[in-house]
GUDOVO-739278 format. One record per atom (N, C-alpha, C, CB): x negated, y, z negated. Coordinates in steps of 0.001 Angstrom, whole numbers, padded with zeros to 6 digits, always signed. Glycine has a CB too. Example, Ala and Ser with C-alpha at 12.3 -4.5 7.8 and 13.67 -1.06 7.14 Angstrom:
BEGIN
-013190-005690-007800-012300-004500-007800-013200-003300-007800-011308-004473-009046-012850-002250-007080-013670-001060-007140-012900+000030-007870-014084-000598-005725
This chain:
BEGIN
-308174-068986-071826-309659-069424-071418-310814-069009-071353-309763-069679-070566-312132-068794-072024-313419-068381-071417-314445-068834-070606-313950-068146-072097-315297-068854-070137-315414-070169-068751-315679-071256-068996-316402-070098-067702-316891-071284-070044-317107-072816-070330-317904-072410-071605-318006-073878-069042-317967-073881-072718-318086-073667-073560-319525-074218-073868-317067-073932-074088-320602-073903-074973-322043-074656-075088-321935-074863-076450-323505-073821-074639-321347-074520-077351-321102-074506-078525-319758-075086-078881-321290-073315-078904-319791-075778-080516-318718-076333-080111-317336-075269-080827-318837-077998-080605-316086-075963-080425-315383-074791-080693-313599-075615-081011-315602-073530-079118-313364-075036-081622-313227-073322-082101-313903-074073-083727-310951-072261-082110-314023-072613-084015-315617-072694-085122-313807-071400-086443-318396-071044-083919-314336-071954-087502-313474-071441-088698-313724-069909-089049-313812-072330-090032-315318-069987-088803-315880-068240-089012-317058-068050-088265-316347-067738-090672-316951-067145-087090-318254-066777-087019-318503-065242-087536-318684-066994-085587-319963-065091-087295-320579-064261-088248-321400-063478-086748-321646-065208-089717-321280-062037-086759-321837-061465-085970-322874-060895-086287-321225-060869-085512-324470-060817-086256-325439-060274-086704-326289-061500-087942-324817-058825-087250-327433-061917-087846-328251-061843-088763-328935-061248-089222-328643-062269-088783-328469-059975-089815-329756-059151-090893-329153-059561-091845-330098-057369-091009-330284-058756-093080-330002-059735-094453-328403-059611-095392-331341-059234-095658-327268-058330-094570-326177-058730-095365-325480-059781-094392-325220-057448-095838-325782-060092-092709-325041-061023-091967-325331-062100-092554-325247-061096-090607-326651-062645-093420-327163-063981-093680-326543-063918-095375-329119-064175-093376-326350-062683-096232-325633-063094-097254-324460-063273-097190-325737-062506-098074-323757-063045-096258-322280-063311-095803-322108-065030-096052-322028-062792-093958-322949-065546-094708-323731-067104-094407-323457-067525-095726-325596-067209-093962-324649-067030-096628-324751-067998-097468-324157-068081-098347-325585-068161-097811-322515-067622-098163-320969-066963-099237-320108-067920-098604-320201-064962-098996-320291-068070-097161-319007-068342-096950-318862-069941-095779-318366-066774-096290-320296-070430-096283-320087-071560-095506-320466-072848-096326-320887-071434-094215-319526-073573-096073-319919-074893-097207-319636-075940-096529-319081-075045-098676-319823-076926-096614-319279-078060-096414-317758-078770-095577-319322-078231-097533-317081-078429-094273-316130-078906-093730-315604-077552-092678-315153-079493-094886-316303-076353-092965-316350-075246-092565-317174-074984-091673-316445-074590-093345-316807-074639-089966-317115-074166-089056-317550-073100-088846-316547-074281-088582-318893-072736-089075-319539-071355-089202-320725-071684-088058-320162-070911-090972-320407-070188-087541-321379-069958-086652-322499-068638-086732-320631-069915-085508-322972-068278-086806-324072-066734-086848-324788-066908-085514-325506-066638-088349-323837-065430-085147-324707-064903-084079-325847-064181-084034-324151-064307-083482-326902-063667-083320-327874-063140-083341-328398-062733-081884-328594-063892-084070-328553-061399-081735-328827-061016-080436-330658-061509-080330-328390-059162-080242-331585-061035-081585-332080-060914-081206-332911-062617-081369-332276-059695-081453-334207-062899-081348-334763-063866-081504-334968-064386-082392-335420-063865-081165-334657-064029-083471-334881-064766-084829-333963-063005-086349-337551-065213-084942-333662-063980-087153-332955-063208-088299-333938-061957-088993-332545-064388-089534-333036-060682-089005-333963-059651-089352-334794-058933-088638-334614-060007-090047-334316-058847-087503-335601-057713-086357-335236-056709-086377-335845-057840-084703-334246-056033-087168-334074-054511-086714-334014-053474-088223-332397-054373-085692-333107-053103-088676-332747-052467-089815-333187-053211-091002-331371-052245-089828-333332-054398-091104-333458-055467-092852-335115-055793-092403-332022-057620-093079-335729-055221-091684-336914-055453-091477-337781-054390-091633-337011-055946-090423-336683-052992-091444-337962-051669-091246-337794-050608-092382-337782-050664-089599-337657-051138-093033-337375-050030-094764-338275-050019-095590-336208-050450-095884-338066-049567-097059-338699-049335-097921-338926-050541-099037-338179-048253-098284-338192-051722-098806-337844-052657-099519-337603-052489-101652-339009-053610-098937-336751-051665-101535-336941-051674-102823-335375-051977-103459-337671-050270-103252-335387-052221-104778-334436-052709-105209-333781-051845-105994-334691-053725-105695-332432-051207-105914-332694-049721-106228-331306-050265-107424-332458-048147-104640-331083-049206-108544-330695-049307-109649-329129-048817-109302-331617-048542-110666-328812-047687-108506-327382-047375-108239-327316-045768-109245-326172-048915-108870-328237-045494-109050-328261-043675-109340-327370-042866-108677-329596-042938-108906-327787-042908-107308-327236-041784-106310-326065-041713-105631-327960-041648-105367-324962-042615-106343-323811-043193-105149-322647-042608-105945-323649-045182-104825-321537-042057-104996-319933-041878-106179-319240-042859-106889-318647-041431-105477-319724-042783-108345-318797-044055-109036-317965-044951-108310-317820-043565-109955-317792-046013-109000-316310-046667-108105-316421-047042-106254-314898-045178-108231-317365-045989-105878-317438-046581-104354-318075-047589-103964-317895-045824-103523-317699-048458-103164-318459-049623-103111-319885-049544-102823-317922-050412-102233-320536-048758-102652-322380-048732-102647-322813-048554-103939-323173-047423-101761-322410-047511-104884-322120-048096-106240-322300-049107-107088-321348-048167-106320-320748-049870-106741-320077-051478-107590-320935-051929-107145-318592-052397-107333-321393-052232-105765-322636-053240-105002-323284-053063-105275-323072-053423-103911-324177-051700-105485-325311-051911-105880-325674-052290-106837-325789-051277-105793-325025-051631-107836-325358-052532-109347-325333-053773-109501-324548-052322-110375-324467-054436-108758-324134-055804-109127-325396-056486-108147-322335-056293-108727-325343-055830-106890-326688-056621-106455-327842-056273-107163-327066-056410-105020-328267-055268-107574-329506-055077-108302-329401-056707-109432-329449-053227-109270-328492-057126-110484-328176-058040-111091-328568-059248-110429-327005-057922-111363-327843-059429-109431-327793-060642-108379-329290-060895-107738-326658-060257-107062-330078-060005-107442-330880-059986-106620-332536-060468-107532-330662-058495-105904-332435-059497-108689-333297-060526-109833-332763-062456-109750-332737-059753-111818-331713-062540-110257-331520-063824-110816-332170-064343-109191-329673-064301-111468-331520-064201-108145-332142-064925-106833-333718-064907-106851-331637-064135-105406-334418-064285-107030-335488-063993-107361-336426-064710-108244-335300-063070-107678-335579-065431-109068-336378-066108-110238-336116-067507-109858-335869-065735-111864-334851-067888-109304-334313-068752-109026-334846-069061-107910-333207-068639-109106-335427-068971-107028-335895-069101-106035-337438-068574-105111-334952-068819-105710-338319-068173-106458-339253-067495-106435-339263-067055-105589-340108-067809-106644-338965-065976-105187-339373-064676-104206-339624-064091-104486-338924-064043-103548-340844-063108-104253-341890-062328-104221-340903-061169-104926-342677-062101-102667-341434-060850-105812-340820-059264-106353-341420-058436-107459-339386-059396-106911-341400-057169-107406-342041-056920-109187-340867-055649-109345-344336-056188-109468-340430-055496-110580-339439-054942-111434-340434-053634-112060-338785-056191-112658-340865-052375-111168-342071-051776-111234-341457-050479-112009-342866-051568-109728-340126-050211-111675-339734-049309-112535-340208-048152-111304-340481-049379-114202-339146-046766-111503-339469-046034-110651-338674-044652-111656-338969-046571-109025-339426-043224-111127-339154-042316-111974-338551-041042-110568-340697-041967-113098-337990-040810-111156-337322-039484-110354-338134-038546-111081-335504-039142-110498-338513-037673-110055-339304-036312-111157-338929-034607-110363-341680-036587-111129-339065-034335-111124-338450-032487-111049-339584-031520-111545-336911-032087-112305-340076-030807-110047-341129-030159-109953-340416-028343-110158-341936-030686-108404-338957-028044-110444-338667-027507-110605-337454-026908-111671-338880-027593-109841-337221-025635-112495-336685-025858-113598-335513-026390-113033-336600-024768-114517-334598-025894-111661-333873-026571-111640-333299-027677-111271-333639-026208-111585-334487-028556-110656-334344-029838-110894-333978-030949-111769-334959-029989-110736-334643-029996-113353-334139-030876-114605-332675-030835-115024-334889-030453-115853-331845-029870-114234-330617-030042-114523-330189-030676-113797-329971-029206-114668-330420-031359-112576-330290-031950-111516-330649-034091-112193-331577-030958-110263-331349-033529-112750-331481-034895-113299-331061-035881-114737-332611-034893-113243-330357-034715-115513-329038-034963-116281-328246-035542-115617-328361-033926-116746-327735-034859-113507-326681-034831-113373-326424-036592-112903-326366-033593-112465-327917-036904-112521-328478-038076-111475-327888-039432-112715-330789-037963-111056-328954-038991-113869-328629-039669-115362-327161-039839-115751-329244-038757-116548-326501-039009-115434-324593-039105-115940-324203-039802-115103-323467-037737-115928-324567-039560-114148-323936-040520-112727-324749-042043-112480-324261-039478-111038-325771-042020-112583-326081-043721-112821-325115-044277-113643-327517-044103-113572-325421-043673-115228-324607-044166-116135-323176-044852-115965-324508-043239-116828-322612-043193-114884-321320-044074-114366-320429-045112-113555-320965-043671-114184-321593-045257-112639-321950-046587-112032-322684-047600-112626-322574-046412-111008-322908-047667-113870-323044-048822-114580-324713-048955-114366-322021-050114-113986-325279-048214-113828-327043-048125-113886-327574-048497-114966-327691-046781-113745-328829-049566-115532-329133-049986-116651-330244-048958-117343-329544-051382-116458-330448-048814-118148-331778-048118-118814-332263-046802-118910-332743-048548-118315-331593-045810-118399-331923-044274-117731-332145-043736-118969-330672-043369-116778-333482-043506-118592-333896-042615-119700-334657-041083-119244-334947-043540-120600-334154-040157-120009-335032-038737-118902-336606-038519-120026-333610-036457-118857-337509-038391-119701-338763-037865-119787-339162-037184-120228-339159-037631-119221-339516-036390-120806-340274-034904-121081-341866-035284-120175-340568-034511-123274-342027-033735-120285-343291-033412-119218-344435-034410-120114-343842-031317-119077-344343-034465-121327-345606-035171-122183-345579-036371-122188-345742-034906-123560-344032-037432-122344-344275-038560-121662-344045-039116-120238-343822-039194-122276-344029-038123-119337-343747-038681-117675-345710-038742-117754-342610-037077-116040-346091-037917-118494-347567-037668-118190-348069-039030-118684-348304-036277-118995-347609-039579-119832-348275-041047-120113-347834-041968-119843-348510-041415-121154-347421-042448-119064-347152-042857-117856-347473-042503-116772-346318-042886-117735-347768-042064-116523-348030-041520-115019-349376-040384-114808-346522-040678-114532-350455-040370-115475-351318-038879-115858-351712-038379-114338-353028-039155-116987-351018-039183-113427-351932-038043-112124-350534-038049-111495-353632-038788-110799-349492-037917-111884-347643-037339-111487-347380-035872-112025-346215-038445-112464-347249-034822-111309-347572-033791-111813-345934-033393-111445-348979-033010-111240-345570-032873-113177-343700-033080-112563-343732-032411-114400-342603-035549-111946-342603-031126-114012-341967-030887-115553-341126-032112-116176-340873-029565-115521-340262-033260-115483-340037-034077-116165-339636-035472-115436-339225-033532-116955-339126-036451-115685-338774-037008-115041-336940-038019-115581-340121-037578-114771-336530-038729-114493-336022-039831-115126-336423-041593-115057-334823-039630-114743-336488-042264-115821-336895-043134-115751-335946-044378-115430-337527-043071-116661-336180-045247-114019-335060-046230-114226-336030-047371-114327-333820-046355-112989-335640-048346-115143-336780-049549-115347-336240-050424-114169-336790-050478-117060-335071-050615-113830-334637-051839-112939-334621-051279-111845-333328-052569-113178-335288-050412-111470-335680-050386-110007-336665-051428-109661-336265-049046-109616-336853-051569-108712-338104-052940-108067-338040-052371-106719-337558-055034-108066-339211-053915-106506-339407-054354-104943-339497-055431-104456-340326-053993-104417-339363-056094-103621-339085-057407-102922-339161-057705-101923-338242-057797-102959-339356-059074-101053-339779-059695-100203-339410-059410-099741-339910-060498-100032-338405-058771-098447-337042-059030-098093-337137-059975-097389-336306-058087-097508-338076-060554-096104-338157-061664-095569-337825-062608-096036-338980-061865-095271-338836-062965-097390-338344-064207-098137-337119-064843-098641-338814-064179-098992-336109-062896-098893-335077-062909-099827-334295-063987-097911-334312-060756-100751-334075-063157-097319-333505-063339-095756-333664-065165-095707-334753-062294-094272-335116-065700-095971-335231-066826-095556-333868-067834-096637-336986-067180-095696-334274-067136-097775-333366-068243-098287-332280-068142-098372-333522-068646-099285-331364-066948-097811-330231-066979-097509-329984-068137-096086-329900-065474-097347-330709-067373-095524-330575-068559-094023-330907-069886-094413-331750-068256-092626-331532-070446-095372-331427-071658-095959-330727-072060-096410-331927-071918-096517-329944-071317-097434-328622-071618-097911-327659-071507-097027-328268-070901-098915-327323-071253-096474-326453-071459-095204-326713-072160-094283-326228-070537-094593-327377-072743-093882-328288-073877-092972-327583-075132-094056-330568-073642-093000-328276-075050-095387-327592-076000-096038-326027-076552-096000-327819-075634-097074-325109-075542-095894-324063-075595-096356-323265-076080-094658-323716-074114-097266-324345-076322-093639-323552-076712-092419-323603-075673-091872-322210-077206-092490-323865-074072-091748-323809-072918-090760-324975-073367-089850-324017-071319-091459-324193-073022-088507-325444-072644-087130-325741-071412-087291-324970-072741-085429-327017-071418-086383-327549-070744-086274-327756-070234-084767-328299-071090-086950-327130-069397-084262-327483-068980-082802-328057-067629-082063-326403-069138-082234-329580-067761-081760-330631-067186-081811-330255-066082-080201-332003-068432-081909-330928-065296-079803-330948-064682-078301-329270-064678-077690-332082-065811-077177-328459-064837-078454-326866-064504-078271-326409-063597-078374-326092-064949-078864-325649-062728-077627-325325-061651-077722-324057-061640-077384-326038-060912-077164-322983-061045-078331-321483-060579-078337-320965-059649-077244-321211-059861-079602-320642-060092-076406-320465-058982-074980-318512-059017-074864-321524-059944-072966-317753-059438-075583-316749-059239-075282-316197-060274-077227-316433-059802-073390-314465-059342-077235-313879-059962-078336-312492-059986-077515-313984-059130-079900-311448-061242-077849-310331-061188-077074-309386-061628-078596-310359-062336-075494-308662-060680-078650-307771-061284-080109-306822-062448-079319-306509-059780-081095-306736-063369-079718-305661-064271-079720-304891-064643-080934-306104-065342-079236-303654-065368-080283-302990-065538-081262-303475-066374-082895-302034-066091-080565-304549-067539-082295-305175-068375-083394-306658-067690-083550-305244-070115-082961-306428-066687-083238-307815-066178-083674-308311-065555-083196-308635-066738-083825-310057-065697-082090-310631-064671-081514-311478-065613-080525-311405-063627-082544-311927-065254-079217-312810-065807-078573-313677-064524-078598-312369-066476-077256-314943-065040-078028-315987-064296-078275-316928-064480-076627-316760-064913-079827-316739-063809-075589-317888-064066-074481-319801-063245-075445-317121-062774-072494-320421-065028-074974-321910-064682-075541-322443-064627-074604-322674-065504-076431-323585-063912-074079-324577-064028-073468-326095-064070-073945-324367-063255-072785-326236-065481-073280-327846-065999-074017-328790-066665-072500-327506-067762-075595-329342-067355-072934-330964-067116-072155-329753-068008-071018-333104-068122-073003-328836-068741-071261-328256-069861-070369-327368-069484-069456-327615-070854-071063-326455-067893-069537-325796-067496-068897-324800-066958-070055-325492-068377-067884-323874-067217-069521-322015-066501-070169-321604-067667-070784-320484-065974-068772-321194-067887-072403-320574-068949-072476-319549-068026-073708-321578-070452-072818-319115-069012-074407-317588-068628-075314-317991-069455-076367-315830-069113-074616-316897-068600-077770-316340-068554-078953-315766-069150-079255-315915-067909-079253-314494-069930-079878-313362-069143-080663-313675-069140-081496-312169-069391-080803-312914-068092-082555-312692-068597-083868-311835-068063-084706-313683-068625-084481-311085-068731-086047-309947-068079-086988-310492-066791-087053-309687-068747-088549-311550-066366-087782-312255-065462-088140-313409-064871-087851-312306-065626-088865-313662-063518-087741-314990-063013-087243-315133-061995-087897-315179-062729-085861-316373-062428-088246-316780-061086-089781-318152-060152-088614-318017-062331-092135-317705-058822-089061-318480-057742-088360-319761-057550-088622-317984-056590-088539-321058-058360-089059-322283-057821-089468-323571-057497-088502-322663-058685-090396-322755-056283-088093-324126-056418-086496-325046-054980-086625-323078-056311-084298-324350-054760-087802-325853-053270-088257-325599-052361-087378-327848-053617-087973-326936-051792-086297-326590-051038-085595-325961-050901-084493-327161-050718-085544-325493-051844-084382-324581-052295-083012-323114-052601-083539-325238-053837-082173-322525-052164-084733-321510-052825-085211-320259-051697-084973-321832-053322-086761-320179-050843-084882-319278-049865-084568-319160-050046-082883-319823-048349-085138-320018-050710-081804-319801-051279-080523-318894-052555-080998-321278-051650-079676-319188-053118-081560-318791-054263-081928-317154-054427-082773-319979-054670-082734-316893-053049-082864-315872-053111-083329-314743-052613-082900-316021-052854-084161-315401-052002-081606-314543-051607-080747-313777-052238-079284-315123-050694-080558-315529-053515-079408-315571-054736-078565-313309-055354-079045-317463-056195-079450-313361-055237-080198-311788-056228-081125-310810-054753-080484-311849-056472-083914-311511-053773-080291-310226-053426-079673-309119-051993-080687-309373-055161-079622-311106-051238-081710-310912-050513-082434-310957-049141-081810-311621-050791-083357-310103-047937-082301-310558-046508-081696-311469-046176-082743-309336-045277-081457-312800-045784-082210-313905-045818-083918-313448-044736-084246-315862-045758-084023-313794-043932-082866-313743-042195-083659-312522-042067-084551-313530-040739-082396-310984-042194-084131-309694-042604-084575-310233-042891-086440-309042-044223-083474-311023-044261-086079-310777-045292-087793-312423-044566-088297-310775-047986-087609-312950-043200-087700-314062-042964-088583-315371-044288-088371-313333-042926-090238-315235-044717-087734-316209-046146-087222-317325-045714-086841-315712-047075-085962-317475-044611-086199-318609-044117-085237-320216-044279-085874-318291-042426-084916-321214-044563-085709-321964-045075-086121-323469-043468-086022-321934-046640-085256-323921-043010-086747-325134-041764-085986-326000-042624-086705-325214-039698-086403-327377-042748-086068-328901-042646-085959-329808-042076-086736-329194-042149-085023-329751-042772-087997-330857-041744-088902-332384-042407-088775-330387-041688-090827-333194-041820-088268-334422-042405-088630-335607-042145-089496-334830-042508-087777-336120-042759-089782-336788-042421-091556-338062-043134-090705-335909-043492-093552-339501-042081-091029-341035-042640-091098-341545-042940-091727-341824-042253-090899-342406-043700-091925-343580-044289-093207-344824-044026-092947-343680-045873-093471-345623-043357-093530-346894-042677-093435-347272-043956-094224-347169-040993-094052-348934-044541-094176-349361-044854-095225-350584-044412-095767-349310-045884-095195-350872-044864-097350-351798-043999-098396-352933-044600-098311-351387-043920-099933-354085-044249-098309-355772-044791-098258-356795-044307-099074-356421-044527-096987-357710-044559-098943-358921-043561-099397-358420-043921-100754-358995-041710-098883-358067-045147-101145-358088-045237-102365-356966-045115-103109-358833-044547-102712-356214-044655-102662-355503-043092-104127-354071-044248-104344-354688-040447-103057-354235-046142-103870-352586-046768-104093-352979-046806-105226-351844-048241-103427-354151-046575-106216-353904-046806-107847-354083-045806-108735-354737-047775-108414-353233-044866-108018-352941-043820-108869-352099-043300-109378-353177-043177-108653-350708-044418-108925-350075-043929-109481-349883-045903-110036-349020-042726-108714-348434-046124-110680-347822-047243-111113-346449-047680-110827-347919-047194-112252-345678-047152-111062-344083-046928-110443-343935-046198-108870-343200-045787-111601-342283-046780-108678-342073-045738-107440-341652-044536-108093-340918-046179-106276-342190-043408-107292-342164-041976-107789-341117-041737-106351-343984-040967-107979-339929-040835-107187-339030-039968-106028-338647-038395-106545-337402-040856-105721-338549-037901-105506-338097-036552-105559-336703-036276-106340-337990-036098-104144-336103-035532-106584-334718-034736-107151-334779-034762-105350-334726-032837-108455-333177-035676-104927-333283-035647-103873-332222-034560-103461-333257-036895-103411-331759-033839-102124-330976-033025-102227-329616-033423-102338-331190-032317-101400-328801-032425-102344-327298-033022-103655-326354-033423-101923-326047-030907-105314-326555-033042-101086-325826-033202-100264-326932-033666-098678-324888-031838-100355-327661-034390-099318-328723-034832-097631-328572-036009-097602-330559-034613-097457-329142-036273-096220-328796-037574-095848-330082-038108-096462-328487-037869-094221-331063-038281-097260-331534-039740-097662-332328-039224-098929-332572-040686-096388-333329-040061-099611-333077-039709-101089-334554-038469-100656-333291-041389-102648-335268-038156-100162-336674-037574-100414-337749-038022-099525-337127-037888-101770-338706-038081-098620-339702-038426-099017-340786-039021-100400-339823-037748-098621-340710-040332-101042-341392-040637-101858-341931-042484-101841-340606-040076-102969-342700-042330-103180-343836-043276-103170-343224-044745-103250-344865-042969-104430-343197-045560-102154-343013-046984-102479-344686-047748-102131-341570-047658-101382-344091-048831-103195-345472-049971-102637-344885-051167-102320-346752-050418-103843-345551-051757-101430-345266-053235-101561-345632-053836-102516-345683-053936-100704-345958-055771-102007-346296-056786-103310-347557-056608-103149-345846-058448-103357-348400-056381-102010-349506-056202-102055-350603-054769-103011-349478-056286-100754-349419-053814-103119-350244-052797-103689-350195-051771-103005-351485-053086-103861-349874-051872-101583-350441-050880-100545-349405-050049-100632-350769-051364-099035-349899-048444-100695-348822-047412-100567-347714-046714-099389-349466-046548-100903-346993-046396-099925-346529-045826-098771-345587-044623-098638-346010-046750-098199-345508-043389-098104-345119-042385-098681-343654-042259-097164-346621-041046-099000-342504-042180-097362-341219-042087-096657-340358-042531-097173-341110-042534-095598-339207-042952-096697-339098-042161-095188-338258-040747-095083-338294-043209-094090-338383-040331-094003-338093-039156-093969-336526-039096-093673-338977-038502-093045-336129-037871-092829-334874-038375-092613-334718-037389-090933-333628-037987-094165-334104-037724-090116-334401-037155-088703-332828-037882-087512-336414-037940-088149-331705-037163-087233-330941-038186-086693-331460-038033-084999-329168-037933-087062-331412-039149-084431-331468-039526-083318-330212-039756-082298-332105-040464-083520-330611-039800-081199-329200-040313-080310-329441-041841-079471-328810-038963-078932-330827-042392-079794-331319-043481-079436-332436-043978-079845-331358-043481-078445-332022-045371-079921-332955-046028-080975-334432-045993-080386-332483-047648-081307-335691-045444-081617-337118-045480-081195-337189-045370-082741-337896-044256-080026-338585-046117-082241-339050-046487-083547-340162-045756-083806-339325-047870-083711-341178-045108-082868-341932-044454-082819-342284-043623-084007-341693-044000-081917-343449-043489-084296-343708-042518-085589-344825-041177-085436-344347-043556-086837-344511-040459-085345-344705-039423-085010-345734-038686-085790-343644-038943-084936-347560-039157-085307-348987-038520-085895-348381-036836-086536-350464-038329-084258-347869-036491-085605-347912-035156-086435-347037-034463-087416-347982-034325-085677-346611-035757-087625-345878-035150-089420-346865-035177-090681-344454-036360-090095-347751-035791-090359-348845-035778-091578-348479-034467-092499-350588-035633-090935-348614-033733-092638-348960-032475-092684-347409-032107-093621-349319-031730-090993-346427-032462-092593-344974-032132-093602-345373-033490-094604-342942-032293-092560-345683-034768-094328-345396-035458-095398-346345-035222-096868-345458-036816-094868-347459-035033-096057-348274-034058-096975-347622-033083-098591-348693-032915-095790-346768-032235-097430-346405-030959-098091-345448-031740-099171-345611-029673-097007-344476-032546-098283-343347-032882-099315-343921-034030-100529-341942-033595-098376-345175-034542-100093-345456-035105-101629-346463-034928-102579-345542-036266-101629-346828-033992-102014-348004-033249-102409-347702-032356-103885-348401-032228-101091-346585-031768-103942-345759-031039-104716-345760-032074-106581-344030-030964-103650-345677-033120-106475-346016-034227-107505-346971-034956-107500-345251-035037-107620-347469-035389-105961-348847-036065-106428-350035-035039-105552-348920-038030-105873-350283-034233-107035-351757-033408-106114-353147-033955-105857-352260-032119-106868-353512-035259-105780-354297-036044-105563-355012-036060-104017-353652-037097-105956-353264-035615-103444-353043-036701-102317-353947-035563-101175-350959-037194-101869-354751-035914-100593-354901-035043-099085-354347-035647-097775-356482-034823-098709-354390-034654-097035-353624-035100-095239-354597-036146-094845-353654-033595-093712-355512-036198-095371-356648-037327-094687-356316-038466-095007-358139-037273-095097-355718-038560-096584-355555-039441-096954-353660-040534-095943-355732-038847-098580-353665-040596-095390-352254-040043-094482-352294-040541-093447-352027-038587-094130-351781-042121-092835-352127-042404-091725-350411-043001-091839-353656-043329-091437-349958-042421-089916-348605-042737-089633-348569-044721-089730-348201-041926-087861-347723-045088-090102-347658-046802-090450-346272-047474-089246-347031-047085-092657-345152-046842-090022-343858-047983-089199-342668-046660-089259-343171-049963-090488-341442-047008-089207-340243-046221-088838-339191-047013-088862-340289-045588-087579-337779-047018-089290-336911-047466-089162-335456-046654-088920-337081-048145-090011-334726-047489-088844-333508-046566-088191-332546-047195-089454-332898-046965-086173-331236-046177-089546-330169-046442-090731-329093-046072-089859-330265-045509-092272-328246-046960-090046-326949-047103-089376-325833-046577-089575-326626-048055-089377-325923-044566-090222-325369-044040-090875-323983-043505-090510-326118-043385-091192-322564-043625-091145-321807-043666-091100-321663-041854-091157-321409-044697-091845-322519-041129-092338-322270-039697-092144-323081-039598-091615-322121-038769-093010-322735-038397-090564-323045-037586-089948-324089-036752-090231-322222-037151-089787-325135-035753-089090-325721-035432-089763-325282-033558-090448-326898-035856-089053-325462-033431-091944-325165-032402-092577-323535-032708-093198-325392-031160-091571-323622-033995-093084-321713-034008-093210-321811-034709-094853-320536-035472-091611-320096-034837-095309-320659-035598-096654-320927-036803-096485-319812-035644-097786-320893-037048-098467-321092-038449-098339-320250-039861-097646-321198-038625-099493-320640-041138-097271-319744-041878-096581-319750-042882-097278-319936-042117-095285-318875-043727-097826-318846-045025-098176-319228-046208-097409-317801-045189-098481-319841-047414-097473-319728-048746-097017-318250-049193-096302-320025-049607-098263-318031-049465-094978-316966-050215-094663-317026-051148-094627-316483-050104-093898-316435-051942-095624-316293-053578-096009-314871-053796-095637-316577-054039-097766-314147-053832-094575-312415-053996-094298-312362-055372-093302-311587-052350-093295-311264-055910-093865-310114-056879-093088-309067-055805-092655-309296-058193-094192-309111-055935-090984-308509-055021-090338-307005-056006-090472-309278-054582-088752-306195-056263-090047-304743-057078-090603-303885-055601-090340-304736-057840-092717-303982-054176-090842-303123-053579-090428-303854-052974-089148-302539-052750-091442-304577-053405-088396-304740-052903-087393-304460-053652-086191-305774-052490-087462-303695-054684-086415-303105-055672-085669-304422-056757-085318-302327-054953-084305-304882-056878-086122-306125-058134-086290-306642-058300-087215-307213-058138-085628-305318-059605-087480-305478-060423-089137-306850-061374-088657-303681-061743-089772-308294-060954-089628-308729-062434-089362-310531-061269-088962-307477-063727-087577-310175-060596-088860-311511-059452-087973-311890-058497-089526-310535-057915-086138-312682-059069-089840-313339-058414-091079-314769-057167-090526-314051-059961-092151-314700-056105-090386-315869-054977-090434-316433-054711-091821-315324-053551-089901-317600-054625-091328-318811-054114-092171-319676-053372-091331-319646-055243-092838-319608-051930-091544-320215-050859-091030-320883-050095-091911-319420-050152-090406-321680-049000-091444-322053-048287-092102-322639-048768-092979-321400-047657-092350-323472-050292-093075-324081-050747-094637-326069-050238-094101-323673-053281-095106-325900-049459-094658-327578-048280-094656-327676-048663-095894-327627-046191-094427-328947-048011-096962-329412-047909-098385-327936-047996-098914-330370-046436-098844-327711-048254-099657-328740-049443-100970-328495-051391-100152-327399-049368-103497-328083-051365-098708-327739-052312-098470-328337-054017-098714-327591-051895-097531-329899-053524-098651-330670-054607-098933-330647-054666-100692-332222-054397-098183-330341-054104-101619-330174-054153-103113-328566-054880-103219-330318-052398-103878-327354-054323-102511-326360-054872-102383-325750-056045-101446-325913-054053-102332-326830-056273-100760-326602-057996-099695-325553-059200-101014-329112-059150-099270-326365-059892-101744-325865-060361-102311-324385-060340-102777-326516-060285-102792-324352-059047-103544-323420-058964-104000-322093-058599-102705-323768-058059-105093-322373-057944-101875-321734-057988-100293-321198-059211-099725-322774-057634-099260-322235-060377-100017-321486-061532-099502-320770-062264-100482-322327-062435-098842-320582-062194-101814-319961-062148-102489-317858-061678-102588-320928-061584-102932-318385-060526-101723-317303-059637-101569-316246-060107-100552-317829-058330-101187-317673-060073-099496-316802-060556-097965-316420-062339-098710-318314-060585-095895-316802-063161-099296-316566-064317-098759-315258-064472-099755-317860-065438-098775-314434-063370-100707-313623-062960-101738-312249-063226-100290-314090-061072-102653-312955-062094-099280-311696-061469-098314-311619-062638-097456-311994-059895-097343-312497-063824-097088-312381-064684-096614-311704-066219-096815-313206-064543-096471-311882-066198-098502-310866-067261-099230-309915-066550-098815-310846-067599-100878-309272-065562-098949-307978-065150-099343-306840-064867-097745-308306-063602-100370-308033-064825-096670-307619-065301-095593-307385-066497-094893-308067-064902-095136-308097-067789-095318-308230-069021-095035-306403-069538-095597-309782-069700-095923-306623-069454-097364-305266-070262-098181-303832-069195-097242-305336-069872-100672-303953-068066-096320-302363-067589-095780-301824-068940-094822-302441-065869-094590
């Protein structure tokens, strides 16, 4: 038994982590008659990866067809727009154009189009140089790939909706509560929790690991060899620079370069927030520890990346803005890694569900991930 309890015990379900994915899972699994707790080490929800990103609703161009990333991104795209309309969440379906600045990249655009079609992405259209210039006269490129269902979203408002749905269904949120140990018992899992009051405990039949940047460590607490399971995360930092001097009105859509075939990101691209503030980013840099600083010395590198297709940009238009960190399963220069969303019963952990490596397109996929995990939970509870 744990030393003492400060929360109702036992719970049916405990969710570790209240980022956008943990909240989406909570909104789907919480319901009257279930005891559901969401444990978050920070003082509120969405304080790490979920608040440090581009805010893009992706269409599903880039991921291996049939993979969880592809399937859940395409489904999540549709579900997100439905949620935005139903709950009045701020969003804009701006569309995006992936632009080719070299002849060889035109072939990559067709490959991307075919990949997106195979994954179910909607409305993809190749653009000639002339057609591209009628849509975006200030963009310089040989051609483009138009993705009309790509957009932007107020991610904080989305998380607030997920949290509200979970709370309305009876879920309990516990903030400043960090999981320090997980002990598998015959009836479920005993969790040791460190909070402002000291050490406490909570027992649950089902434990769902949505801990984002810490999800590999949580899996290790449960007894999984994260190296043997290929669950060890690699932190990949992405910086953003804001675009000023009135240049934010020079394009009206999200503008992306053709990504490197096996790169860790999508290349420095144009993103907007709902106030039409323009940013460039993110870049990609693997790091050994969490670090959210932005290096002003990267201004010229950002300018050089973007001026190829945004000839109106000057270096002094750019100012350091923010940074985020992706919890990647893909090591530097390594191959594609899919999301891990897995019931670990075959590892001797029935009722333990891991979500690891939920990076981009995690925001887009979040409502679909919630439904996917809820299906696993329902299967466990009926056994």
